[in-house]
A tleap script that builds the chain and sets N, CA, C and O, in Angstrom:
source leaprc.protein.ff14SB
mol = sequence {
  NMET PRO LEU MET LEU LEU GLN ILE ASP PHE
  LYS THR ASP ARG PRO PRO SER LYS LYS ASN
  THR ASP ASP LEU THR GLN LEU ALA GLN VAL
  ILE ALA ASN THR PRO GLY LEU ILE TRP LYS
  ILE TRP THR GLU ASN PRO THR THR GLN GLU
  ALA GLY GLY ILE TYR LEU PHE GLU ASP GLU
  ALA SER LEU ASP THR TYR LEU GLU ILE HIE
  THR ASN ARG LEU SER GLN MET GLY ILE SER
  ASN ILE ASN ALA LYS LYS PHE GLN VAL ASN
  THR ARG LEU SER GLU ILE THR LYS ALA ILE
  LEU CPRO
}
set mol.1.N position { 0.854 -1.141 -0.025 }
set mol.1.CA position { 0.021 -0.015 -0.004 }
set mol.1.C position { 0.855 1.254 -0.015 }
set mol.1.O position { 1.759 1.368 0.812 }
set mol.2.N position { 0.617 2.202 -0.883 }
set mol.2.CA position { 1.465 3.421 -0.926 }
set mol.2.C position { 1.152 4.327 0.188 }
set mol.2.O position { 0.015 4.427 0.649 }
set mol.3.N position { 2.238 5.030 0.646 }
set mol.3.CA position { 2.019 6.143 1.628 }
set mol.3.C position { 1.194 7.182 0.948 }
set mol.3.O position { 1.231 7.292 -0.277 }
set mol.4.N position { 0.454 7.945 1.690 }
set mol.4.CA position { -0.421 8.931 1.181 }
set mol.4.C position { -0.161 10.325 1.833 }
set mol.4.O position { 0.020 10.440 3.046 }
set mol.5.N position { -0.152 11.327 1.006 }
set mol.5.CA position { 0.037 12.743 1.462 }
set mol.5.C position { -1.264 13.499 1.370 }
set mol.5.O position { -2.031 13.339 0.421 }
set mol.6.N position { -1.500 14.317 2.359 }
set mol.6.CA position { -2.712 15.166 2.355 }
set mol.6.C position { -2.227 16.567 2.495 }
set mol.6.O position { -1.373 16.859 3.332 }
set mol.7.N position { -2.777 17.468 1.661 }
set mol.7.CA position { -2.435 18.861 1.709 }
set mol.7.C position { -3.753 19.618 2.006 }
set mol.7.O position { -4.730 19.499 1.267 }
set mol.8.N position { -3.749 20.395 3.106 }
set mol.8.CA position { -4.997 21.135 3.508 }
set mol.8.C position { -4.610 22.612 3.604 }
set mol.8.O position { -3.552 22.925 4.150 }
set mol.9.N position { -5.409 23.499 3.104 }
set mol.9.CA position { -5.205 24.950 3.352 }
set mol.9.C position { -6.541 25.673 3.331 }
set mol.9.O position { -7.501 25.253 2.685 }
set mol.10.N position { -6.561 26.778 4.068 }
set mol.10.CA position { -7.784 27.569 4.205 }
set mol.10.C position { -7.429 28.962 4.562 }
set mol.10.O position { -6.318 29.204 5.034 }
set mol.11.N position { -8.300 29.883 4.366 }
set mol.11.CA position { -8.120 31.264 4.739 }
set mol.11.C position { -8.325 31.387 6.209 }
set mol.11.O position { -9.170 30.716 6.801 }
set mol.12.N position { -7.512 32.288 6.817 }
set mol.12.CA position { -7.641 32.542 8.256 }
set mol.12.C position { -7.244 33.992 8.532 }
set mol.12.O position { -6.368 34.558 7.878 }
set mol.13.N position { -7.934 34.580 9.541 }
set mol.13.CA position { -7.608 35.969 9.906 }
set mol.13.C position { -6.779 35.912 11.140 }
set mol.13.O position { -6.541 36.956 11.748 }
set mol.14.N position { -6.311 34.737 11.563 }
set mol.14.CA position { -5.465 34.627 12.742 }
set mol.14.C position { -3.974 34.584 12.274 }
set mol.14.O position { -3.497 33.565 11.774 }
set mol.15.N position { -3.262 35.726 12.456 }
set mol.15.CA position { -1.873 35.729 12.124 }
set mol.15.C position { -1.069 34.795 12.949 }
set mol.15.O position { -1.438 34.554 14.099 }
set mol.16.N position { 0.053 34.220 12.433 }
set mol.16.CA position { 0.861 33.352 13.192 }
set mol.16.C position { 1.422 34.130 14.430 }
set mol.16.O position { 1.883 35.263 14.292 }
set mol.17.N position { 1.375 33.521 15.597 }
set mol.17.CA position { 1.843 34.158 16.803 }
set mol.17.C position { 2.087 33.071 17.843 }
set mol.17.O position { 1.614 31.942 17.709 }
set mol.18.N position { 2.850 33.441 18.902 }
set mol.18.CA position { 3.063 32.523 19.986 }
set mol.18.C position { 1.689 32.189 20.637 }
set mol.18.O position { 1.471 31.032 20.996 }
set mol.19.N position { 0.797 33.122 20.794 }
set mol.19.CA position { -0.476 32.879 21.421 }
set mol.19.C position { -1.268 31.824 20.537 }
set mol.19.O position { -1.849 30.880 21.074 }
set mol.20.N position { -1.271 32.002 19.260 }
set mol.20.CA position { -1.924 31.006 18.424 }
set mol.20.C position { -1.356 29.622 18.574 }
set mol.20.O position { -2.076 28.629 18.683 }
set mol.21.N position { 0.021 29.585 18.575 }
set mol.21.CA position { 0.687 28.271 18.789 }
set mol.21.C position { 0.240 27.673 20.099 }
set mol.21.O position { -0.050 26.478 20.155 }
set mol.22.N position { 0.169 28.492 21.197 }
set mol.22.CA position { -0.154 28.004 22.478 }
set mol.22.C position { -1.641 27.506 22.407 }
set mol.22.O position { -1.954 26.444 22.945 }
set mol.23.N position { -2.508 28.242 21.773 }
set mol.23.CA position { -3.927 27.916 21.645 }
set mol.23.C position { -4.115 26.593 20.957 }
set mol.23.O position { -5.033 25.855 21.316 }
set mol.24.N position { -3.285 26.247 19.974 }
set mol.24.CA position { -3.439 25.105 19.167 }
set mol.24.C position { -2.661 23.884 19.699 }
set mol.24.O position { -2.743 22.806 19.112 }
set mol.25.N position { -1.950 24.033 20.740 }
set mol.25.CA position { -1.135 22.922 21.245 }
set mol.25.C position { -2.014 21.714 21.571 }
set mol.25.O position { -1.629 20.590 21.247 }
set mol.26.N position { -3.177 21.898 22.198 }
set mol.26.CA position { -3.981 20.747 22.550 }
set mol.26.C position { -4.530 20.089 21.253 }
set mol.26.O position { -4.632 18.864 21.186 }
set mol.27.N position { -4.863 20.852 20.282 }
set mol.27.CA position { -5.305 20.293 18.986 }
set mol.27.C position { -4.166 19.526 18.294 }
set mol.27.O position { -4.412 18.512 17.641 }
set mol.28.N position { -2.949 19.997 18.434 }
set mol.28.CA position { -1.760 19.263 17.874 }
set mol.28.C position { -1.610 17.949 18.583 }
set mol.28.O position { -1.220 16.965 17.955 }
set mol.29.N position { -1.898 17.885 19.854 }
set mol.29.CA position { -1.715 16.575 20.597 }
set mol.29.C position { -2.789 15.624 20.191 }
set mol.29.O position { -2.555 14.416 20.151 }
set mol.30.N position { -4.003 16.136 19.875 }
set mol.30.CA position { -5.084 15.248 19.395 }
set mol.30.C position { -4.717 14.712 18.011 }
set mol.30.O position { -4.871 13.520 17.747 }
set mol.31.N position { -4.228 15.593 17.123 }
set mol.31.CA position { -3.861 15.235 15.765 }
set mol.31.C position { -2.746 14.128 15.838 }
set mol.31.O position { -2.770 13.128 15.120 }
set mol.32.N position { -1.802 14.381 16.733 }
set mol.32.CA position { -0.609 13.440 16.826 }
set mol.32.C position { -1.027 12.057 17.140 }
set mol.32.O position { -0.295 11.122 16.812 }
set mol.33.N position { -2.197 11.846 17.777 }
set mol.33.CA position { -2.718 10.546 18.120 }
set mol.33.C position { -3.654 9.936 17.057 }
set mol.33.O position { -4.304 8.920 17.302 }
set mol.34.N position { -3.710 10.566 15.886 }
set mol.34.CA position { -4.564 10.049 14.801 }
set mol.34.C position { -4.067 8.815 14.297 }
set mol.34.O position { -2.888 8.730 13.955 }
set mol.35.N position { -4.923 7.755 14.209 }
set mol.35.CA position { -4.469 6.465 13.708 }
set mol.35.C position { -3.998 6.549 12.214 }
set mol.35.O position { -4.693 7.112 11.368 }
set mol.36.N position { -2.890 6.015 11.946 }
set mol.36.CA position { -2.333 6.015 10.533 }
set mol.36.C position { -1.518 7.253 10.211 }
set mol.36.O position { -0.868 7.295 9.166 }
set mol.37.N position { -1.529 8.274 11.081 }
set mol.37.CA position { -0.767 9.524 10.800 }
set mol.37.C position { 0.714 9.250 11.105 }
set mol.37.O position { 1.060 8.787 12.192 }
set mol.38.N position { 1.554 9.536 10.153 }
set mol.38.CA position { 3.034 9.464 10.421 }
set mol.38.C position { 3.549 10.794 10.889 }
set mol.38.O position { 4.268 10.836 11.887 }
set mol.39.N position { 3.242 11.833 10.260 }
set mol.39.CA position { 3.619 13.187 10.699 }
set mol.39.C position { 2.716 14.239 10.048 }
set mol.39.O position { 2.054 13.994 9.040 }
set mol.40.N position { 2.720 15.424 10.674 }
set mol.40.CA position { 2.106 16.629 10.103 }
set mol.40.C position { 3.016 17.788 10.184 }
set mol.40.O position { 3.685 17.988 11.198 }
set mol.41.N position { 3.066 18.585 9.114 }
set mol.41.CA position { 3.807 19.858 9.130 }
set mol.41.C position { 2.717 20.976 8.995 }
set mol.41.O position { 1.938 21.019 8.043 }
set mol.42.N position { 2.725 21.896 10.048 }
set mol.42.CA position { 1.792 22.907 10.047 }
set mol.42.C position { 2.304 24.083 9.203 }
set mol.42.O position { 3.473 24.448 9.319 }
set mol.43.N position { 1.467 24.675 8.368 }
set mol.43.CA position { 1.786 25.731 7.422 }
set mol.43.C position { 1.032 27.020 7.754 }
set mol.43.O position { -0.108 27.009 8.217 }
set mol.44.N position { 1.728 28.128 7.492 }
set mol.44.CA position { 1.085 29.481 7.694 }
set mol.44.C position { 1.704 30.385 6.706 }
set mol.44.O position { 2.907 30.338 6.446 }
set mol.45.N position { 0.822 31.264 6.119 }
set mol.45.CA position { 1.319 32.308 5.224 }
set mol.45.C position { 0.564 33.571 5.598 }
set mol.45.O position { -0.583 33.767 5.197 }
set mol.46.N position { 1.213 34.413 6.359 }
set mol.46.CA position { 0.558 35.651 6.861 }
set mol.46.C position { 0.245 36.636 5.714 }
set mol.46.O position { -0.693 37.426 5.817 }
set mol.47.N position { 1.021 36.585 4.639 }
set mol.47.CA position { 0.806 37.505 3.544 }
set mol.47.C position { -0.562 37.218 2.834 }
set mol.47.O position { -1.324 38.123 2.495 }
set mol.48.N position { -0.809 35.899 2.639 }
set mol.48.CA position { -2.064 35.574 1.972 }
set mol.48.C position { -3.141 35.159 2.934 }
set mol.48.O position { -4.220 34.738 2.517 }
set mol.49.N position { -2.856 35.276 4.267 }
set mol.49.CA position { -3.805 34.881 5.362 }
set mol.49.C position { -4.274 33.428 5.147 }
set mol.49.O position { -5.474 33.159 5.203 }
set mol.50.N position { -3.369 32.516 4.908 }
set mol.50.CA position { -3.718 31.142 4.779 }
set mol.50.C position { -2.980 30.247 5.830 }
set mol.50.O position { -1.864 30.555 6.248 }
set mol.51.N position { -3.577 29.249 6.194 }
set mol.51.CA position { -2.936 28.236 7.081 }
set mol.51.C position { -3.382 26.861 6.655 }
set mol.51.O position { -4.271 26.706 5.817 }
set mol.52.N position { -2.737 25.843 7.257 }
set mol.52.CA position { -3.094 24.489 6.972 }
set mol.52.C position { -2.043 23.526 7.386 }
set mol.52.O position { -1.416 23.678 8.434 }
set mol.53.N position { -1.838 22.484 6.529 }
set mol.53.CA position { -0.782 21.492 6.887 }
set mol.53.C position { -0.599 20.511 5.759 }
set mol.53.O position { -1.423 20.374 4.855 }
set mol.54.N position { 0.517 19.841 5.861 }
set mol.54.CA position { 0.920 18.770 5.025 }
set mol.54.C position { 1.024 17.521 5.928 }
set mol.54.O position { 1.730 17.533 6.937 }
set mol.55.N position { 0.335 16.485 5.563 }
set mol.55.CA position { 0.206 15.263 6.397 }
set mol.55.C position { 0.762 14.084 5.670 }
set mol.55.O position { 0.576 13.994 4.456 }
set mol.56.N position { 1.415 13.194 6.310 }
set mol.56.CA position { 1.741 11.869 5.681 }
set mol.56.C position { 1.067 10.805 6.475 }
set mol.56.O position { 1.151 10.757 7.702 }
set mol.57.N position { 0.357 9.899 5.709 }
set mol.57.CA position { -0.389 8.786 6.281 }
set mol.57.C position { 0.067 7.470 5.797 }
set mol.57.O position { 0.566 7.356 4.677 }
set mol.58.N position { -0.091 6.432 6.630 }
set mol.58.CA position { 0.267 5.063 6.232 }
set mol.58.C position { -0.527 4.513 5.079 }
set mol.58.O position { -0.037 3.649 4.351 }
set mol.59.N position { -1.796 5.011 4.883 }
set mol.59.CA position { -2.626 4.542 3.884 }
set mol.59.C position { -3.757 5.419 3.642 }
set mol.59.O position { -4.025 6.327 4.429 }
set mol.60.N position { -4.494 5.174 2.498 }
set mol.60.CA position { -5.547 6.108 2.101 }
set mol.60.C position { -6.795 6.026 3.045 }
set mol.60.O position { -7.485 7.021 3.264 }
set mol.61.N position { -7.050 4.818 3.585 }
set mol.61.CA position { -8.204 4.745 4.503 }
set mol.61.C position { -7.998 5.624 5.763 }
set mol.61.O position { -8.930 6.275 6.233 }
set mol.62.N position { -6.792 5.626 6.279 }
set mol.62.CA position { -6.524 6.484 7.445 }
set mol.62.C position { -6.649 8.010 7.064 }
set mol.62.O position { -7.193 8.819 7.815 }
set mol.63.N position { -6.122 8.334 5.878 }
set mol.63.CA position { -6.203 9.705 5.323 }
set mol.63.C position { -7.676 10.147 5.239 }
set mol.63.O position { -8.057 11.222 5.700 }
set mol.64.N position { -8.498 9.249 4.617 }
set mol.64.CA position { -9.917 9.608 4.396 }
set mol.64.C position { -10.653 9.776 5.670 }
set mol.64.O position { -11.460 10.697 5.793 }
set mol.65.N position { -10.417 8.933 6.624 }
set mol.65.CA position { -11.046 9.034 7.977 }
set mol.65.C position { -10.682 10.370 8.637 }
set mol.65.O position { -11.545 11.098 9.128 }
set mol.66.N position { -9.352 10.673 8.633 }
set mol.66.CA position { -8.895 11.876 9.227 }
set mol.66.C position { -9.479 13.068 8.516 }
set mol.66.O position { -9.880 14.013 9.196 }
set mol.67.N position { -9.559 13.101 7.201 }
set mol.67.CA position { -10.018 14.235 6.434 }
set mol.67.C position { -11.471 14.525 6.759 }
set mol.67.O position { -11.861 15.687 6.875 }
set mol.68.N position { -12.240 13.530 6.901 }
set mol.68.CA position { -13.680 13.773 7.309 }
set mol.68.C position { -13.735 14.383 8.642 }
set mol.68.O position { -14.469 15.355 8.819 }
set mol.69.N position { -13.005 13.888 9.626 }
set mol.69.CA position { -13.022 14.367 11.063 }
set mol.69.C position { -12.505 15.802 11.093 }
set mol.69.O position { -13.105 16.668 11.729 }
set mol.70.N position { -11.371 16.057 10.390 }
set mol.70.CA position { -10.728 17.333 10.510 }
set mol.70.C position { -11.479 18.403 9.754 }
set mol.70.O position { -11.443 19.564 10.162 }
set mol.71.N position { -12.155 18.071 8.674 }
set mol.71.CA position { -13.013 19.020 7.944 }
set mol.71.C position { -14.171 19.462 8.765 }
set mol.71.O position { -14.539 20.637 8.746 }
set mol.72.N position { -14.778 18.517 9.515 }
set mol.72.CA position { -15.835 18.813 10.355 }
set mol.72.C position { -15.384 19.665 11.553 }
set mol.72.O position { -16.099 20.564 11.995 }
set mol.73.N position { -14.175 19.360 12.070 }
set mol.73.CA position { -13.552 20.099 13.187 }
set mol.73.C position { -13.276 21.565 12.740 }
set mol.73.O position { -13.563 22.504 13.483 }
set mol.74.N position { -12.732 21.741 11.556 }
set mol.74.CA position { -12.453 23.124 11.062 }
set mol.74.C position { -13.748 23.851 10.879 }
set mol.74.O position { -13.828 25.032 11.216 }
set mol.75.N position { -14.758 23.219 10.370 }
set mol.75.CA position { -16.054 23.905 10.134 }
set mol.75.C position { -16.649 24.374 11.476 }
set mol.75.O position { -17.207 25.467 11.578 }
set mol.76.N position { -16.512 23.510 12.503 }
set mol.76.CA position { -17.005 23.879 13.867 }
set mol.76.C position { -16.241 25.073 14.404 }
set mol.76.O position { -16.761 25.813 15.240 }
set mol.77.N position { -14.964 25.284 13.920 }
set mol.77.CA position { -14.176 26.405 14.344 }
set mol.77.C position { -14.499 27.643 13.535 }
set mol.77.O position { -13.932 28.711 13.765 }
set mol.78.N position { -15.432 27.495 12.568 }
set mol.78.CA position { -15.807 28.712 11.746 }
set mol.78.C position { -15.018 28.875 10.495 }
set mol.78.O position { -15.077 29.913 9.836 }
set mol.79.N position { -14.242 27.802 10.147 }
set mol.79.CA position { -13.414 27.857 8.979 }
set mol.79.C position { -14.151 27.241 7.746 }
set mol.79.O position { -14.639 26.112 7.802 }
set mol.80.N position { -14.208 27.988 6.684 }
set mol.80.CA position { -14.814 27.439 5.495 }
set mol.80.C position { -13.883 27.533 4.326 }
set mol.80.O position { -12.750 27.971 4.524 }
set mol.81.N position { -14.247 27.170 3.147 }
set mol.81.CA position { -13.367 27.163 1.981 }
set mol.81.C position { -12.147 26.334 2.247 }
set mol.81.O position { -11.029 26.789 2.004 }
set mol.82.N position { -12.320 25.152 2.728 }
set mol.82.CA position { -11.222 24.244 3.034 }
set mol.82.C position { -10.790 23.559 1.741 }
set mol.82.O position { -11.592 22.891 1.087 }
set mol.83.N position { -9.519 23.728 1.375 }
set mol.83.CA position { -9.060 23.106 0.215 }
set mol.83.C position { -8.205 21.846 0.599 }
set mol.83.O position { -7.242 21.970 1.356 }
set mol.84.N position { -8.556 20.661 0.083 }
set mol.84.CA position { -7.867 19.483 0.462 }
set mol.84.C position { -7.486 18.687 -0.790 }
set mol.84.O position { -8.317 18.479 -1.675 }
set mol.85.N position { -6.249 18.250 -0.858 }
set mol.85.CA position { -5.767 17.419 -1.966 }
set mol.85.C position { -5.048 16.151 -1.423 }
set mol.85.O position { -4.318 16.222 -0.434 }
set mol.86.N position { -5.263 15.035 -2.067 }
set mol.86.CA position { -4.644 13.754 -1.742 }
set mol.86.C position { -3.724 13.425 -2.782 }
set mol.86.O position { -3.992 13.640 -3.964 }
set mol.87.N position { -2.531 12.855 -2.360 }
set mol.87.CA position { -1.516 12.372 -3.301 }
set mol.87.C position { -0.919 11.034 -2.824 }
set mol.87.O position { -0.745 10.824 -1.623 }
set mol.88.N position { -0.617 10.161 -3.741 }
set mol.88.CA position { 0.209 8.982 -3.438 }
set mol.88.C position { 1.601 9.485 -3.448 }
set mol.88.O position { 1.953 10.368 -4.229 }
set mol.89.N position { 2.445 8.899 -2.536 }
set mol.89.CA position { 3.880 9.267 -2.427 }
set mol.89.C position { 4.690 8.334 -3.328 }
set mol.89.O position { 4.560 7.112 -3.255 }
set mol.90.N position { 5.490 8.908 -4.142 }
set mol.90.CA position { 6.467 8.038 -4.890 }
set mol.90.C position { 7.732 7.869 -4.036 }
set mol.90.O position { 8.672 8.664 -4.064 }
set mol.91.N position { 7.677 6.791 -3.292 }
set mol.91.CA position { 8.686 6.536 -2.239 }
set mol.91.C position { 10.087 6.495 -2.859 }
set mol.91.O position { 11.006 7.092 -2.298 }
set mol.92.N position { 10.275 5.853 -3.929 }
set mol.92.CA position { 11.628 5.693 -4.505 }
set mol.92.C position { 12.249 6.989 -4.829 }
set mol.92.O position { 13.382 7.247 -4.424 }
set mol.93.N position { 11.527 7.861 -5.579 }
set mol.93.CA position { 12.064 9.212 -5.911 }
set mol.93.C position { 12.176 10.111 -4.703 }
set mol.93.O position { 13.123 10.890 -4.590 }
set mol.94.N position { 11.210 10.010 -3.787 }
set mol.94.CA position { 11.221 10.863 -2.612 }
set mol.94.C position { 12.544 10.570 -1.757 }
set mol.94.O position { 13.197 11.477 -1.241 }
set mol.95.N position { 12.864 9.255 -1.661 }
set mol.95.CA position { 14.014 8.904 -0.915 }
set mol.95.C position { 15.291 9.484 -1.564 }
set mol.95.O position { 16.198 9.939 -0.866 }
set mol.96.N position { 15.344 9.459 -2.876 }
set mol.96.CA position { 16.470 9.995 -3.596 }
set mol.96.C position { 16.700 11.491 -3.298 }
set mol.96.O position { 17.828 11.980 -3.239 }
set mol.97.N position { 15.577 12.174 -3.116 }
set mol.97.CA position { 15.592 13.616 -2.830 }
set mol.97.C position { 15.559 13.896 -1.325 }
set mol.97.O position { 15.196 14.999 -0.914 }
set mol.98.N position { 15.926 12.929 -0.511 }
set mol.98.CA position { 16.176 13.111 0.910 }
set mol.98.C position { 14.919 13.184 1.789 }
set mol.98.O position { 14.987 13.662 2.922 }
set mol.99.N position { 13.784 12.718 1.279 }
set mol.99.CA position { 12.575 12.704 2.109 }
set mol.99.C position { 12.819 11.645 3.253 }
set mol.99.O position { 13.410 10.587 3.036 }
set mol.100.N position { 12.359 11.979 4.393 }
set mol.100.CA position { 12.450 11.062 5.523 }
set mol.100.C position { 11.165 10.288 5.690 }
set mol.100.O position { 10.179 10.798 6.222 }
set mol.101.N position { 11.185 9.036 5.225 }
set mol.101.CA position { 9.956 8.280 5.201 }
set mol.101.C position { 10.164 6.982 6.081 }
set mol.101.O position { 11.297 6.562 6.318 }
set mol.102.N position { 9.089 6.401 6.528 }
set mol.102.CA position { 9.203 5.213 7.325 }
set mol.102.C position { 9.603 3.996 6.474 }
set mol.102.O position { 9.745 2.893 7.003 }
savepdb mol mol.pdb
quit
């Protein structure tokens, strides 16, 4: 089964700050315990007022389950216009270009 990558981004009016990082620490801990998640990179672009993340999952089923849960979670936080893209990881080429994969 191929590794799967998820890219999520959305508009936000919360600029990156230590307070926002502190506020989201509990959410980060919840996400860290997601079944099938290998890692997440949190992304922020204050210029375009976008935030989101890049996620690596063990399989597509884990990704799909997480995407449904997280989309609902973001919606409950008042976030709309959520852009999500799924990709299969080309492990062989990624390792050549120094990706750290399981």
